[in-house]
C-alpha positions in Angstrom: 62.8 111.2 58.2 66.4 113.5 57.6 69.3 113.3 56.4 71.0 110.9 57.9 68.4 108.6 55.8 69.5 110.7 52.8 72.6 109.9 53.1 71.8 106.2 54.1 70.3 105.9 50.8 72.8 107.1 48.7 74.9 104.7 50.3 72.7 102.0 49.5 72.2 103.4 46.1 75.9 103.5 45.4 76.4 100.0 46.2 73.8 99.0 43.5 75.4 101.1 41.2 78.8 99.3 41.7 77.3 95.7 41.4 75.3 97.2 38.3 78.7 98.1 37.0 80.6 95.0 37.7 78.0 92.8 35.9 78.2 95.3 32.8 81.7 94.5 32.7 81.1 91.0 32.1 78.6 91.9 29.7 81.1 93.5 28.3 83.6 91.1 27.5 85.5 93.2 29.5 88.8 91.1 29.8 92.3 92.1 31.3 94.7 92.2 28.2 96.9 95.3 26.1 95.6 93.1 22.5 92.1 94.1 24.0 92.6 97.1 24.7 93.6 98.4 21.2 91.2 96.9 20.0 88.3 98.8 22.6 90.9 102.4 21.9 90.3 101.9 18.0 86.8 100.7 18.4 86.1 104.1 19.9 88.1 105.9 18.2 85.6 105.4 15.1 82.7 106.4 17.1 81.5 102.6 17.4 79.5 103.0 20.9 80.7 99.6 22.1 83.8 100.1 21.3 83.6 103.3 24.1 82.1 101.9 26.4 84.2 99.8 26.9 87.1 101.5 27.0 85.3 104.0 29.6 84.5 101.2 31.6 88.5 99.7 31.5 89.9 103.7 32.8 86.9 103.5 35.1 88.1 100.4 37.0 91.7 100.0 35.6 91.3 96.9 33.4 94.3 96.8 31.2 94.9 100.2 31.7 96.0 102.8 34.6 92.9 103.6 36.5 92.2 106.9 34.9 88.7 108.7 35.9 89.2 111.7 33.4 90.1 109.7 30.5 86.9 107.4 31.8 84.7 111.1 31.6 86.3 111.3 27.9 85.3 108.5 26.8 82.3 108.4 28.5 81.0 112.1 27.0 81.5 110.3 23.1 78.4 108.1 24.5 75.0 108.5 23.4 73.9 105.6 26.4 72.2 106.4 30.2 74.6 103.8 31.5 77.4 106.4 30.6 76.2 109.3 31.9 75.3 107.6 35.4 79.3 106.5 35.3 80.4 110.3 34.8 77.4 111.3 37.2 78.6 108.8 40.3 82.4 110.0 39.7 81.4 113.5 40.6 79.2 111.9 43.1 81.9 110.5 45.0 84.0 113.5 44.9 81.4 115.6 46.4 80.7 117.5 43.2 77.0 117.8 43.6 75.9 120.1 40.8 78.0 118.0 38.3 76.5 114.7 39.4 72.7 115.9 39.3 73.7 117.3 35.5 75.2 114.3 34.6 72.1 112.1 36.1 69.8 114.2 34.6 71.6 113.5 31.1 70.8 109.6 31.9 67.4 110.3 32.0 67.2 112.3 28.5 70.1 109.6 26.9 69.0 108.2 23.1 69.7 105.2 24.7 69.5 102.5 27.5 71.4 99.3 25.9 71.4 97.9 29.1 68.4 98.9 31.2 67.6 100.4 34.1 70.4 103.3 33.9 67.5 105.7 33.0 65.5 104.6 36.0 68.4 104.4 38.7 69.5 107.8 37.5 65.8 109.4 38.3 66.0 107.3 41.7 69.1 109.6 42.0 67.9 112.7 41.3 64.6 112.1 43.3 67.4 111.7 46.5 69.4 114.2 46.0 66.1 117.0 45.2 64.0 115.6 47.8 64.7 118.1 50.6 65.3 121.3 48.0 62.6 120.6 45.5 60.4 118.3 46.7 58.3 118.8 43.4 61.3 117.8 41.0 62.3 115.1 43.2 58.3 114.0 42.7 58.4 113.7 38.8 61.4 112.0 38.8 60.6 109.2 41.3 57.0 109.3 39.0 59.2 108.9 35.6 61.5 106.4 37.8 58.2 104.1 37.9 57.2 104.7 34.3 60.3 103.7 33.3 60.0 100.4 35.3 62.3 100.7 38.5 65.0 98.0 38.5 64.5 95.4 40.9 68.0 96.0 43.2 66.6 99.8 43.3 62.6 98.9 44.6 63.1 98.9 48.5 65.5 102.4 47.6 62.8 103.7 45.6 60.0 102.3 48.3 62.0 104.6 50.8 62.5 107.7 48.9 58.9 107.6 48.8 58.5 107.7 52.7 60.9 110.2 52.7 59.3 112.3 50.3 56.1 111.8 51.8 57.3 113.3 55.2 58.6 116.7 53.4 55.4 117.5 51.5 53.8 116.5 54.9 55.5 119.4 56.8 54.5 121.1 53.5 51.5 121.0 54.5 50.4 119.4 51.0 48.4 116.4 51.7 47.6 115.2 49.0 51.2 114.4 48.1 51.7 113.4 51.3 49.5 110.5 51.5 50.4 109.3 48.1 54.1 108.9 48.1 53.2 107.3 52.2 50.9 105.0 50.9 53.4 104.0 48.6 55.7 103.2 51.3 54.2 101.6 53.7 52.7 99.0 51.1 56.1 98.1 50.5 58.5 98.7 53.5 58.4 97.4 56.7 59.2 101.3 58.6 57.3 101.9 61.8 57.9 106.1 61.0 56.0 105.7 58.0 53.3 104.6 58.9 53.4 106.5 61.7 53.6 109.4 59.1 50.8 107.8 57.6 48.6 107.8 60.3 49.2 111.4 61.2 48.4 112.4 57.5 45.0 110.5 57.3 44.3 111.3 60.5 44.2 115.3 59.6 42.9 114.4 56.5 40.0 112.4 58.3 39.3 115.4 60.8 37.9 117.7 58.0 35.0 114.2 57.6 33.6 113.0 54.0 33.7 116.3 52.4 37.3 116.1 51.5 39.0 115.3 49.0 41.2 112.9 49.7 38.8 111.4 52.7 37.9 107.9 50.6 42.0 107.9 49.5 42.8 108.5 53.7 40.4 105.7 55.4 41.8 103.0 53.0 45.3 104.2 53.9 44.0 104.0 57.4 42.0 100.4 56.4 44.9 99.5 55.0 47.2 99.7 57.2 45.0 98.3 60.0 44.9 95.4 57.4 48.6 95.1 58.3 48.1 95.1 61.9 48.9 98.4 62.4 47.6 99.0 65.9 47.2 102.6 66.3 45.5 102.6 62.7 42.8 99.9 64.4 42.4 102.2 67.0 41.9 105.3 64.8 39.4 103.0 61.7 37.0 101.7 65.2 36.9 105.5 66.4 36.1 107.1 63.6 33.0 104.2 62.6 32.2 105.1 66.2 31.5 108.9 65.8 30.5 109.8 62.8 27.2 108.4 63.3 25.8 109.8 60.7 26.9 107.9 57.7 24.6 105.2 56.3 27.8 102.2 57.0 29.3 103.4 60.1 27.4 100.1 62.3 28.8 98.1 60.1 32.0 99.3 59.6 32.1 100.0 63.3 31.4 96.2 64.3 33.7 94.7 61.3 36.9 96.9 62.3 36.2 96.6 66.8 36.4 93.1 65.8 39.2 93.0 63.4 41.1 95.3 66.5 40.1 93.1 68.9 41.2 89.8 67.3 44.7 91.6 66.2 44.9 91.9 70.4 44.0 95.5 71.2 43.2 95.4 74.4 40.3 98.3 74.3 38.6 96.8 71.4 38.3 93.7 73.4 37.2 95.6 76.2 34.4 96.7 74.0 33.3 94.2 72.8 32.9 92.1 76.3 30.0 94.6 77.0 28.0 94.0 74.0 28.2 90.6 73.9 27.2 90.9 77.7 24.2 93.1 76.2 25.8 96.0 79.0 27.6 97.9 75.6 25.8 101.1 73.9 24.5 98.7 72.0 26.2 100.4 68.6 26.0 97.6 66.7 23.8 94.8 65.8 26.3 91.6 68.0 23.7 89.4 69.7 24.5 88.4 73.1 27.1 85.5 73.0 28.2 84.6 76.4 30.9 82.1 74.5 32.3 85.0 73.0 32.2 87.7 76.5 34.4 85.2 77.9 36.5 84.7 75.6 37.4 88.4 75.2 37.6 88.9 79.1 39.9 87.2 79.5 42.1 88.3 77.0 41.9 91.6 78.1 41.1 91.2 81.9 44.8 91.9 82.5 44.3 95.6 80.9 41.2 96.0 82.8 42.7 95.9 85.5 45.5 98.0 85.1 43.0 101.3 84.8 41.3 103.1 87.0 38.6 100.7 89.4 40.1 97.9 87.3 39.7 95.5 89.9 36.0 96.1 90.5 35.4 96.0 86.4 36.9 92.8 86.4 34.8 91.3 89.1 32.0 93.0 87.9 32.3 91.4 84.4 33.7 88.0 86.1 30.5 87.9 88.0 28.2 88.9 85.2 29.6 86.2 83.0 29.9 83.9 85.8 26.1 84.5 86.0 25.2 84.1 82.4 27.1 80.5 82.4 25.3 79.8 85.2 22.1 80.5 83.7 23.0 78.7 80.1 21.4 75.7 79.4 23.3 72.7 79.3 21.7 70.1 77.9 21.3 71.8 73.7 24.8 70.0 73.0 24.3 67.2 75.4 25.7 64.1 73.2 27.0 65.9 69.9 30.8 66.0 69.3 30.6 69.7 69.3 30.2 69.1 73.6 34.3 69.0 73.8 35.2 71.6 76.7 36.7 73.8 74.9 40.7 74.6 75.8 42.3 77.6 73.4 46.2 77.3 73.2 46.8 80.8 73.9 50.2 82.3 73.6 51.5 81.6 77.1 51.2 77.5 76.2 52.6 78.3 72.8 55.4 79.8 74.4 56.3 76.2 76.7 56.1 74.0 73.6 58.4 76.4 71.4 60.9 76.5 74.0 60.7 72.6 74.4 61.0 72.5 70.5 64.1 74.9 70.8 65.9 72.3 73.1 65.3 69.8 71.0 65.9 71.2 67.3 61.9 69.8 66.4 60.8 71.2 63.1 57.2 69.4 63.9 54.6 71.0 66.0 52.5 69.0 67.8 49.5 70.4 68.7 48.5 68.8 72.0 45.5 65.9 72.2 42.3 67.6 73.8 43.1 71.5 71.8 39.9 73.0 70.7 41.2 76.4 69.2 44.7 78.2 68.6 44.0 81.8 70.4 44.9 84.8 68.2 48.8 85.0 67.7 49.2 82.2 70.0 52.6 80.8 67.8 52.6 84.6 66.1 56.9 84.7 66.1 56.5 89.0 66.2 54.6 88.8 69.7 57.1 87.3 72.1 60.4 87.1 72.0 60.2 83.7 73.3 58.2 82.4 70.0 61.1 83.0 67.9 62.0 79.6 67.2 58.6 79.0 65.3 60.9 80.4 62.1 62.3 77.1 62.3 59.0 75.2 62.4 58.1 73.3 59.3 55.0 71.0 59.4 52.5 71.6 62.1 50.1 68.3 62.9 46.5 68.7 64.6 44.4 67.0 66.6 41.1 66.3 65.3 39.6 68.3 68.5 40.5 71.5 67.2 37.9 73.3 65.5 38.9 76.5 65.4 42.5 79.0 64.4 42.5 82.2 65.3 43.7 85.6 63.4 47.7 85.6 62.8 47.6 81.8 65.2 51.0 80.4 63.0 52.0 84.0 61.7 55.5 84.5 60.3 56.8 81.0 60.0 58.8 81.1 57.3 60.5 77.6 57.3 57.0 76.2 57.6 56.4 73.8 54.1 53.0 71.6 55.3 49.7 72.1 56.9 47.5 69.6 56.9 44.2 71.2 58.6 41.6 68.9 61.2 39.1 67.4 59.8 36.5 68.8 61.8 37.8 72.5 61.3 34.9 75.1 61.3 37.0 78.5 61.1 40.0 79.8 59.8 41.0 83.0 60.7 42.2 86.5 58.7 46.4 85.8 58.1 46.3 82.3 60.0 49.4 81.2 58.6 50.7 84.7 56.9 54.6 84.4 56.2 57.0 87.4 56.5 55.3 91.0 55.9 58.5 91.8 53.3 56.6 93.6 50.4 58.9 93.8 47.6 57.1 96.4 45.0 55.6 94.4 42.0 57.4 90.9 43.0 54.5 88.3 43.5 56.3 86.3 45.9 57.5 88.1 49.4 58.4 84.9 51.1 60.2 82.0 50.1 57.8 79.3 51.4 56.0 76.9 49.0 53.2 74.7 49.9 52.3 71.7 47.8 48.4 71.2 48.5 46.3 72.5 51.4 43.1 71.0 51.5 39.9 72.6 53.0 37.8 70.4 55.0 34.0 71.0 53.9 33.1 72.5 57.4 35.8 74.6 57.4 34.6 78.7 57.6 37.6 80.3 56.1 37.3 84.5 57.2 38.4 87.3 54.5 42.1 86.7 53.8 42.4 83.5 55.7 45.5 82.8 53.3 46.7 86.7 53.0 50.4 86.1 53.4 50.6 82.5 51.8 51.9 83.4 48.5 52.9 80.0 46.5 50.4 77.2 46.8 51.1 74.5 44.6 47.2 72.7 44.8 44.4 74.0 47.1 41.5 71.7 47.2 38.2 72.0 48.4 37.0 68.8 50.1 33.9 67.0 48.9 31.0 68.6 51.0 30.8 72.2 50.8 27.9 73.9 49.2 28.9 77.2 49.1 32.6 78.5 47.9 33.2 82.2 49.1 36.6 83.9 47.7 37.1 85.9 49.8 39.7 83.9 51.8 42.6 84.7 48.9 45.0 87.1 50.2 47.1 90.0 48.8 49.5 88.2 45.8 48.5 84.7 45.7 49.5 82.5 43.4 47.9 79.0 43.2 48.9 76.7 40.5 45.4 74.8 40.6 42.2 75.5 42.7 40.4 72.0 42.8 36.7 72.5 43.4 34.4 69.8 44.6 31.3 68.7 42.7 29.2 69.5 46.1 29.5 73.4 45.8 25.9 74.9 43.9 27.2 78.2 44.7 29.8 81.0 44.6 29.9 84.3 45.6 32.3 86.6 43.7 36.1 87.9 44.9 36.3 91.5 45.3 39.8 92.7 44.8 39.9 95.6 46.6 43.5 96.2 46.5 44.7 92.2 46.5 46.1 90.9 43.5 46.2 87.4 42.6 47.1 84.7 39.8 45.9 80.8 39.8 47.2 79.4 36.5 44.1 76.7 36.6 40.6 76.1 37.7 39.1 72.7 38.2 35.0 72.7 38.5 32.3 71.3 38.0 30.2 71.7 35.1 27.1 73.3 36.8 29.2 76.1 38.1 30.6 77.1 34.1 28.0 80.3 34.3 28.9 81.0 37.6 32.7 81.3 37.2 33.9 84.0 34.7 31.5 86.8 37.3 33.0 85.6 40.0 36.8 84.7 39.5 37.5 83.7 36.7 37.6 87.5 35.2 40.3 88.5 37.5 42.6 85.6 36.6 42.6 86.1 33.0 46.1 84.1 32.2 44.0 80.8 34.0 42.7 77.9 32.5 39.1 76.4 33.4 38.4 73.0 33.4 35.4 72.3 34.1 33.9 68.2 34.7 
């Protein structure tokens, strides 16, 4: 990221300042008539702050007087307010006088008053923008000061992008500590692939130094957070890191965790390794038991990719023969007569594309999953996975047949218009980010997407994966149906807001919520009185403002 990005950000910042100026004119009650101008002049000449600001804005925009920047600057100079200093800085900025612009932005930061709010912080951001290339340390100080003051909402995305630029500058200077800090901040708030690539490179550099590095924990957390957000390179880096660092006590468990996550997201190499693990022919670095059904599942997903590597055709044939032999040797009678004996039919992306294409032709907004489908595959309807799935952004409701037992990771991600989810009654598994909204992240805002779900009911038999509700940011009522014995709060995603959570009488145990980087807000809990002792430790302390009603 270079000068071109800085220039774009400066244009964005100046655009925000123009909007602020226009709103200030309304706040100050500025009217376009000479009588008011005379009153303003009288008040300004008496040193009254409101008159000074009114008169400066009048000359700046030619309201009631002829536009005169010099006269505007004269009156703004008399003011004690940060807004006035910002106006002068902008005038010099537009004239190309960078040094004078910087001087007045500095004066805005130290101004005694900021009666309209946000002008000191916006001046800090403008200073950081102008100084990040030539003096990144000073830019660093101003960006931190803006954060301390509270970045105005209109400037949050600018600050986020600026953090990425500043992180890139520190990375070039090999100041890995500050590079890591700012790149992590930017990657969390902006969908910028360039920032994510730089963050991945910095994290890798730190991780190469091993656990002895003072930045080791932050780098690993940063990489895992990127991977959790769906970055394939980060996923590869994380599970390969744990594969190599076998001397660490948690390496086997971590390797398994990230291998499965990467495979579920669609990383073919991870799927290839999992096929071997489930067949019992892998390196057995994990405690993954043999499972012919899962071996088949992951093999079907990666066999096209396997065919592209050297001797790929031979490897595909060998895997196919091994899986078929185990399938034929497996007992077919142990599930006979049970409801789970329904033949497995997974709806994958190719079939999803056909369904969505038909919907786009008719303008339908209700997605009806065909009868007999037992599972929805990874990213089956994720609009980011295929251009043919873009129409999914218009889908408002999903109807499932009773046969559906599994909804996999990112199965229905980025359905921006989705309003209603009725989960099938026999659903056994709900994967991570299954209904995640679009990944638009605004710093310090609770709601990333605009969707509101009135009520989501979770069947008693449904296993909720960690972050299963990640990306659903507004749920009015979340109801767990009767029959569930254990409630594990791991399903809650970052920045989730829920009006009320209703826990059934059947629940006997709650497993504590582990927040990590996640923040949640729940307004009300309705629980059986027998859970009163568990409530505070498991979830209550993470929602201090919530009301809890015990039945």
